[in-house]
N, C-alpha and C positions, 0 to 999 in steps of 0.2 A: 368457670362461669357459674354465678349463682342463679338459682331458679326461684321464681315467685310461685307459691302454691296457691291455686285457686280452688276454693271449696264452696259448694252449695251449703246454705244453712242447714238443710236436711242432712247432707253428708257429714257436716261437722257434728251434728247430734248423734248420728249413727256411729261415728268413729269414737265417740266418748264411751261407748259400751262395746267391748269385744264380744260379749255374749250375744248381743243383738245382731251384730254384723255377721257372725258365723251361723246364725239361725234364720237368716232372711230366706223366705220362700219365694223362689222365682219360677216355680213350675208353670204359672199362668202366663208367663211372658213368651211371646213368639220372637225368637231371635234370628230366624232365617226363613225367608219365604220362597227362595229358589226362583224368583221371577226375574228373567233377564230384562233389564230396563235401559241399559246404556248403549249408545251407538259406538262405533269404532273409534271416533275421535275422542270421546270421553274416556273410553277404556284405556287408550294409549296415554292420554294426558294424566290419568290417575297414576299409572305406573311410573310416569316420568317425574311425578311428585314424591314417590315413595322410594323407588330403587336407589337413586343417587345418594340419599341420606345414609343408607346402609353401606353401599359399596365404597363411598368416598371418605367415610369417617369424618364428615363435616361437623358432626355434633358429638360431644362426649357421651358415652354410654352411662346409664341406660336411657333409652327413649323408645317411643312407639310411634311409628308412622304407618298409617293404614288407609285403605281405600274402600268405600262402599260398605262400611261396617256400622252396625247399629250402635248409637250412643244413647244409653239408657241413663237418664238424669233423674228419674223418679220411679218408684216401685209400681205405680199404677198408671197405665196409659202407654201410648205408643212411643217408641224411641224416635229420635231424629237421625237421619242417615246422611251424613256429609259425604260428598264425593271423595274427599281426602281430609285427614286430620292428623295433627302432630301433637304428641303429649310428651313433655320432657320429664325425666326423672322417674319413669316407670318402665316396666317390662312385662311381657306376656308371661302368664303362668306356664309351667312345664307341661301340664296335663290338659290337652284340648278336648279330652273325652268328657270333661265336666262342663256342664252347661254354663256355669258362672265364669268360665275361662274363655268363652268363645265370642263374646261381645264386649264392648266397652261399657261396663257397669261402673258408674262413678263411685259407688260405695265400695266396690272391690279394689279399684285402683287408688282410691283415696283422694282423687283430684280430678279436675276437669282438664280436657285437652287445651293447649294454648291456642291452637289454630284450627279453624274449620273452613274448608274450601268448597265452594259450590261452582261446578262447571256447567254453564248453561248449554243445554242441548235442544231445548224447544221453549215454547212460551207457556208451558204448563208446570214449571218447577216451583213457582211461588218464592223465588229467591228474594225479590224486592216488592212484588205486587201480586195479590191474589188473582189467579186465573179465574175465568168465568166458571170453569168446571169445579174448581175448589169452592167457589162461592156457592154454587148449587149444592155442593155436599155439606154446606154449613160451616166450612172452615172460616176462622176469623183472624188468624195470625200468620203473617208471612215469616219466612225463615229468618230473615234479619232480626225481626223483633223477638222471635223465639230464642235465638242465640244470645241476644242482648239480655233477655229475662233470666236465662240460666247462667249468665256471666261468662260466656266464652270470650277470652281476651281479644282475639283477632278474628274477624269475619272477612272472608275473601270471596269476591264474585268475579269470575272470568267468563267472558262471553265470546269465545273464539269464532262461533258461527254467526255472530251478529244477530242473535234472536231477540234481544231485548234492548237494542240500541235506543229505541224511542222512549223508554221509561224515564221518568223525571230524574231518578237517582243515578242512572247510567249516563245520560246526556251524550250518547254517541261513543263513550269510552269502551275499551275492551276489558279493562281491569280497574277494579276499585277495591280498596282495603280500608276497613274500619277498626278502630281500637275501642274497647269497652272502657267507659269511664262512669263509674257509679251507676251501672245498669243501663247506660245509654251509649250508643256508638258515636264516636267522633271520627270523621274521615281522616286517614293518613295520606291518601293520595291527593294530588292537587285538585282544584275545582274542576278542571277540564278532564280529570282522570288520567289514565295511562293508555295510550293507543299505539305508541311508536316503539319499535324494537330497540332494545338497549335502555329504555327507561326502567327505573327500579324504585322500589319502596323498601325501607328498612324496618324490620320488626325487632325492636330493641330487646324485648323480653325473651325473644327466641335466640337472638344472636345470628340471625340469617335475614336475608332480604328476598324479595320476589321480583322477577324481571320478565319482560317479554323477550323471547329469543326466536330467531328465524333460522331454521335448519332442517336437516333430515334426521328422523328418528325411526329406526327399524325399517325404513323403506326409502327408495330413491325419489322422494317427493319433498320439496321444501314447504314447510308450513310454519305458522306462528304458534309458539308454545309458551305456556307459563312454567317458569323454572325457578328453583331456589338459586340464590346467588350470595356472594360475600359482600362486604361493605362497599367494595369498589365496583360492584355490579358484575363481577365475573361469575359465570354460571358454575354451579356445583356439578362436576362431571359424573356421568353414568359410569357403570363398571366398564362397559365397552369403550367409552371415550377415554377413560383412564388408562386402559391397556393400550389403546392406540397412541396416546401421548407417550407412554413408556417405550413403545416400539419405535416411534419416530425419534425419541431421544437416543436410543441405542443405535439406530441407523445413522443419525447425525454424528455420533461419536465414532462409528466405524468409518464414515467418510472422511472425518478429520484425520483419523489414524492413517488411512490410505494416502491422503494428500501429503502428510508428513513423510511417510515412507518413500513416496515418489520423489520428494525434494531431496531426501537423503541419498537416494540412488543417483540423482542428477549430480550430486556433489561427490560421487564416488564412494559413498559410505553404505555399507550393508546394514539396512535397518534391523535385520534379525540378529546382528552381532552387537547392536548398541545396548 
């Protein structure tokens, strides 16, 4: 699978000079604030978008999937922190003790992530519309517009708790996905969005799709989740699901062997001697 490399104009200029790149001073940047902000639904959903990609080998290496990590797209100013992001063709540096290796600095990785996902947990996230609190703070740009301006190829909004159903761009949908085209987003999902389990949308530049799935994840409660899927809409298995599928396969094979042995015995044939 070929990858399209998405670079900011600033990043392209920086990459033209190895000396500049290696001497960038990021001491002024705050990369971790240690503030717990996610609810349990969001935290579980984030892991469900990250772990399967590594355990299933659904994508060729290298790639980076991460949740709640700062995406630094410029040297001055705050980062944007997507709930989940996916970047193809890159990998983490070996040494996490170095500050420049602990967040997604576009000038370090040399490219933008392909996908940024926002999981709506309340009406204060500014995913599509500025909240009153953000307006009072003087913010002027919603996340969708910001991601478009920095040329993130795919922007995903999932509203599992139905917090922003009434917003004009959601129109009652649980999932909407946009593709960046010349700095503006064009919606990939249908006009009515996606709200039904089993519906999916294909991300061509990634080679994976996203779908709504109903089931149990880490507890005996059925919920609706956002998951990666293949072109046919089949979900990418978690590590636990993959092991269970293998276990069921072995059990089915054992049962077939037992039935065959029983038939052989009925015919007067010792299966152990065959």
